[in-house]
C-alpha angles and dihedrals in degrees: 000000000000135000107223133141125242118239094203136064091235127071093239115149146098119286134007118327126202115196108194147105132267092236095052116105094204091051091050091049094049092047090049090053091049090049092049090050092047093239114158114224143162115241115212113194105212090199089063100034112059095187091052091049090052091049090052090051092050092045091051098044094257098323125116091217109161152236100039108184120197113200120202107264093044109279112140124196126193117204093341121188116235093258093052092046093049091049091051091049090050091050089051090051093244095122133019 
């Protein structure tokens, strides 16, 4: 896992991206699941990265709903529950 900002308004990149905030309970829960599963990801703090925050708002029709998780291959989940996130990771071949 790394904490680095995006320099682009789109979530392009290699690997799993988690757009969220350190104070957000849903972001903490999703990151904890990824950590438990041993899934590497890049955390993008939308409070520190203005472009990422704007992307989240555009993606969510004006709302700053987080986390927004971008899975390699293009699937994007907003505020997923653990079960939905794990299913998406399985579909992407990231967990068995």
